[in-house]
N, C-alpha and C positions, 0 to 999 in steps of 0.2 A: 493123561487122565481121560480125555475125550474119547480116544481110540479104545480105551479099556471098557468104557460103559456103553459104547456105541451100539454093539449087537444087542445088549439088553434093552437100550432105549428104543431101538428100531422095533424090536419084538413087541415091546409094550405098546408103542404107538400103533404099530400095525395091527396088533390084537384088538386094540380099542376101536380102530377105524373099521375093522372088518366084522366086529361082533357087537351085539347090543348089550345085554346084561351078562353075557358069557354063556347063554344056553341056546341061542338061535343058531340055525343052520347056516352054512356058507351060502352067499349069493351065487347065482349062476355065473359061469365064466364070462359069458357075453355081456352081462350087465356090469360086471366089475370092470371090464375093459372100457366100456363106454363111459362109466362114471369117472374113472381115473384119468381119462383123456380130456374130460371137459371141466371137472371140478378142481379148483385151486384152494379149497378150504379144507383144512385138516382139523377134524374134531378131536377134542381133548377134554377128558373128564377131570373133575377136581381131584378125584382119587389118584388118577394116573399122574397128574401134575405134581401132587404131593410126593408121590413115590420117586419121581425123577428130580425133585427139588426145582421145579419149573419156576421161573421168575419173569416178571414183566415190569415195564416202566412207561410212563406217559411221555409223549413227545410234546414239549412246550417250548416257547420262546424263552431263552435264558442268556445271561452273560457268560460267555465262554472265552477263556484265555487260549488263544491260538498260537502255539509256538512257531517260531521261524527257524528253519534249518538252513544254516550257512556253512560253507567250508572256508577255512582260513589257515593261519599258521601261528605258532607261538613265537613271540619276540621278547627281547629284554625290555624291562620297564624304562621309562624316560630317565635319562641320566644314569642308567645302571650299566651301561657298556661304554667304557672310556678308553681311547687310545692314549698311551703315555709316551711322551717324547721329551727330549732335552730342550731347554729354552735357548741354548747356545750351541755352537759347534764345538766338538771336542773328540777325544779318543777314550773309548771304554777301557777302564782299568780293572773293574771288578763287577761280577754279576752275582747277586745274592739269592735269586729265585730260579725256578724252572717251571715249564708248562704244567698246569694242573694244581700248582700250589695255591692254597687259600691264604690270602694276605689281608692284613688289617689296614685301615686308613692311616697314612703316614709312615707305613713300614718301608724300610730301605729296599730298593730293587736293584740298583746298580750305582757305580761311581764313574764319573767322567772327568778326565783331565782337560781343562779348557784354557787356552792361551788368553782369552779375554778375561777370565777370572784372575789369572796370574797378573795381568796388567792392572786390574782393579785393586788387587791386594797390594801391589807396589804403590799405587796411588794412595791407598789407605795408610800405608806406612809413612809416606811423605807428609800427608795431611795431619797425621797424628803428631809428627815431629813439629810441624809449624804450629799446631795447637799448643804444644808445650811451651814453645817460645813466646807465643801470644799471652799465655797465662802468666809466664814469668814477668813479662813487660807490664801486664795489668797489675800484678802484685806490687811491682816497684812503684808504679804511679799511685797506687793506693797508699803506700807508705809515705810517699812525698806529700800527698794531699793531707793525710792525717797529721803528719808532722807540721805542715804549714798551718793547719788549724790550731795546733797547740802552741806553736811559736812562729808567728809570721815574720820571717827573716827580712823579706822585702820591705815590709812596713817599718820594721825597726831600723833598717839601714837608711830608709828615706827620712825618718825622723832625725837620726844622727847627722845625716848630711845637711838637712835643713838648719839644724842648730849650729853646725860648724860654719856654714855659709853666712848665717846671720851674725855670728861673732866676727867673722872676717870682714863682713860689710861694715860693722860698727867700728872695727879697728881702722879700716880704710877711710871711714868718714872722719875719724879723729885725726888721722895723719893728713888728710886733705885739708882740714881746717887749720892745722898747725902750719902746713906749707903755704896755705893761702895767706895767713897772717904775716909770715916771714917774707913772702913774696911782695906783699903790699908795703912792707917796711924796707924793702930793697935789700933784705938780708939774704934770702934764699935765691938760688939760681932758678932761672926759668924752667930749665929741664927738670929740676926736682919738683917744681910745682905741677908741671904737666904730667910727670910720672905719677904723682899722688892722685891727680885727677883721674887718670886712666885706670889706676888700681881701684879707685872707688867705683868707677863705672862697671868694671869687671866683677867686683864683689857684689854689686847690686844685681847684675845679671845672674850670677851663680845662685844668689839667694832666691831669686824669682823662679829659676829652674828647679831648685830643690823643693820649693813650696808646691810647685805644680806636680812634681813627682810624688810628694807626700800625699797630696790630695787624691792622686790617682790610686795609690796603694791603699789609702783608707777606703775609697769607693769599692775597690776590688775585694777588700776584706769583708765589706758589708754584703757584697753580692757573691755568695758562696758558689753559685752555679758556674760562674766564670772560672773560679779556682779549680772546680772539679772537671773542667772540660777535657783535659788530657787524660784523666782517669777514666772518664766515660768513653772516650775514643778507644782506649785500650780494652775496656769491657766489650765494646761493640765488635772489636776485632776478634776477641775470644769467642763471642757468640757466633760470628760468621764462620769461624774455623770449626766449631762444634757442629754446626749445621752441615758443613761440607763432609765431615767425618761420618755423620749419621746418614747422609745421602748415599755415600759409598757403601756403607753397611747394608742399607736397604736394597741397593742394587744387587749386592752379593746375595742377599736373602732371596730376592726375586728370581735370580738366576739359578738358585738351588744350592749355593755354597753352604756348607755345614756351619751352623751358628757357633759351635764350639771351636771349629777351626778358625773362624773369623776372630773370635775372642783371643785365640792363641796368637794370631797375627798381630793383634793390637798390643799384646803384652810383650811378645818376643821379637816381632818384626820379621819372622820367618814366613815365607810365602810357599804355597803348595799348588794352588790352581785347581783343587778338587771340587767337584759339584756332586751333590747327592740327588739321585733320581728316586722319588718316593711315590707310593701308591696314593692317588687322589681320592680313591674310594675303597671300601672293603669289598672283596669278591675273590674270584678265581682268575688266575693268570691263564687266559685262553689263547694268547698269541705271544710268540717269542721268535724273533727273527734277527737276533744280533749275536755277536761274539766278542770276547775280550780282545782288545787291540783294534777293533773296527772303529772307523770314524762315523760319527753321527751328526745329523743336522737337525735344526728345529722342525723342518717339514717332514722328517722321517719318523714313523712310529716305531718305538722300541718294544713296547709291550701293549697288550690289550687286556684290560681287566673287566670282567663281567660279574655283576651281582644278580643272581637269579632267585633271591629270596622272594621277590615279587616279579611276576611276568605279566605280559599282556597277550591276549588272543586277538589278533586283528583279522577283519573280514570286510567284504564289500557288500553293503546292504542295498538291495534294489530300491530305487527311488520311490517306487509305489508303496513300499512298506515303511517309509520313513516315519510316518505319523504313528506307527505302532511301537516305536522304540523311544525310550527316554533315558536320560542319565540316571544311573542308580538301579536300572532294571537288572534282574537276576539272569544269568546265563549258565547253561550247563555244557560242559566241554568234555569231549572224548578224544583220546589220541590212540592211534593204532598200536603204539608200544605197550599200552596198558588198557586193553579192551574191557577189562572188568572193573576199571576205576572210573568214576565219574567226578570230574573236577568242577567246582562252582566258583563263579566270579560275578562281578557287577560291571555294567557299562560305565566306563570312565571317560570316554571321548566319542563325540559324534562330529565328524568333519563339517565345517560350514559350507563346503564346496561339493558340488555334484560333478562326477567325472562325465564330461560331455560325450565321450565315446561309448562308455559302457552304461551310462545312466545309473550309476551306483554311487553310494556314499560310504567312504571309509569309516569304520567304527572300531573301537577297541574296548576290551573288557579286562580289568585288572584282576589277577588271581594271586592268592597267597601260595607260595611254593617253598615252604620251609623244608620239605622233604627232599627237594632238589630233583624230583622225578621229571619235571618238565624242562625241556632243553630248547634253546633258541632254534628257530626254523623247523620245529616239529610240525607235521601236518595235523590239523585239528578239525573235528566236526563240532559245530557250535549250534546249540539250540537256545534261542532266545525266548523268554517267557512272553514278552510283548504285552501290549495293552489288550484288554478284553473286548470282545465283539458280541453284539446281541443278534441272535438268529434262531430259527426253528431248529432245535438241537435234538438229534437222535443218538441214543447210546451206541457206542462202537460195537458192543456185544450183540446188538440187534442186527447188524449188517451181515448179510450173507451174499455169496455170489453164485448165481445159477444161470446157465446158458449164456455166459459172458455178460450178465447183467447184475447190477446190485439190487438186491431185494430185501424186504423185511416182511415179517409176519405180524399182521395187524389183528387185534382181537375182534372177533365177529360173533354174533349170537350163536352161530353153529360151530364155532371153534376159532381157528386162526387162518386168516386169508393171506396168501402170498400177494405182495404188491411191489412192483418195480419202483425204484426211487432214483432221483437225480441228486447227486451229492455235491457239496461245495468244499469249503475249507475244513481242515481237520484239527480238532483240539486234542487235549490229552485224553479225555474220556468221551467226548461227544464230537459228532460230525454234523455239519450244516446240511439240511435237507432243502433243496431248491424246489423239488416237485415230488408228488407221490404221497405225501402225508399232510395232515392238517393239525393245527394246534389242538392238543387235548386227546389225540388218539393214543391207544395203548398198544405197545409192541412187545413181542417176546424178546427177552435178552438171554438169560441162561436157559438153554433148551431150544433155542432157535435153530441150532445145527441139527437137532433131532427132527424138527419139523421139515427142514430142507431135505434131509435124508429120506423121510417118509414120503414126501411129495415126489422125489425122484424115483422111489421104489414103485409108487403107484403108477407113474407114467411109464 
């Protein structure tokens, strides 16, 4: 558009600068040359300015957001790129995916036959069998305990024994008295007397033992906990065996053994040793370096899954600019593969450490990448919005370059004066002016190129 109206603009400006009201004669050539070589003020009437849509703006101190331009690369988000490996050694028996496949979390990737899993499954079968035996023993002890509560056989036997021994003791007492009377009358023999005496002593001992046994059985019946001891021990053994079985099942789960296969082993006792390798995250299978029949180890990566729904743009920020960047700041990112697309993200990480060699701070910005256009390790141009800075700000449109200098055209009573300036940092719409302008001066913006062209023509 500028090149199209430039001849007309030059003609208008030139016509105005060389004529008064349009009726005066041309100045002498010598005078024109002298004036053009010394004067750097371009006169411009309001009528001409209106025709060319001339615009101006005041140079003032203002807060300007100065973007930072960095180069970096696109990376997968934290935890979004995962190497998948088996937790135990084994041989691959089946592969369910191929490179480039999109997988869901928990989806089966491969099957591995592991001797260690086979051993654990065999141990599980044995532990399950022992658990069955322990449960049967506990059930038997329970029945004994319940029956004893209903009809305490030991207590009844002790009572019957005590009654029997008491009767025997009474009979022995009567026999002894009879023999003692006969012995005193010299009727009974001595040996019969002594035998009756010994029988009485034995009957008394038997009675005392039976009484003690009855007292013990009565106390035992009163204290039910002692009666339940054998049953409780059997229950404890069942609990221990169940824990052992559960521990083996959890170990199989941890190693990747299929839960349905483990349940089948528990029911049938048939072992297979197969381990499932599943996707820990959803994403794309980006790495594939195995084959069926190959041996794998826990330290060998089988697959790599990358989720690029969100990515990060990483860059190294100069230490001097660290104060201008904060978590949550907006960044705009451009990649060579899509020059017409502008991606936007926010600062998600600022490293707490400064690289002592480069004096830079690693930073990262997180971007939504639902379209999947951004790929890991892409080169990226990163513009950070950064914190605002206050300085004497000149509009970008006012800056022109002439004779290898940056110049602006400042409003003057006689028109617009060319003035060289020294510039600083560059914002989106404004540039810092370090020298050449003062606060409040008015500069030409739209139409400044015309003034530059006219000045060059005059010189």
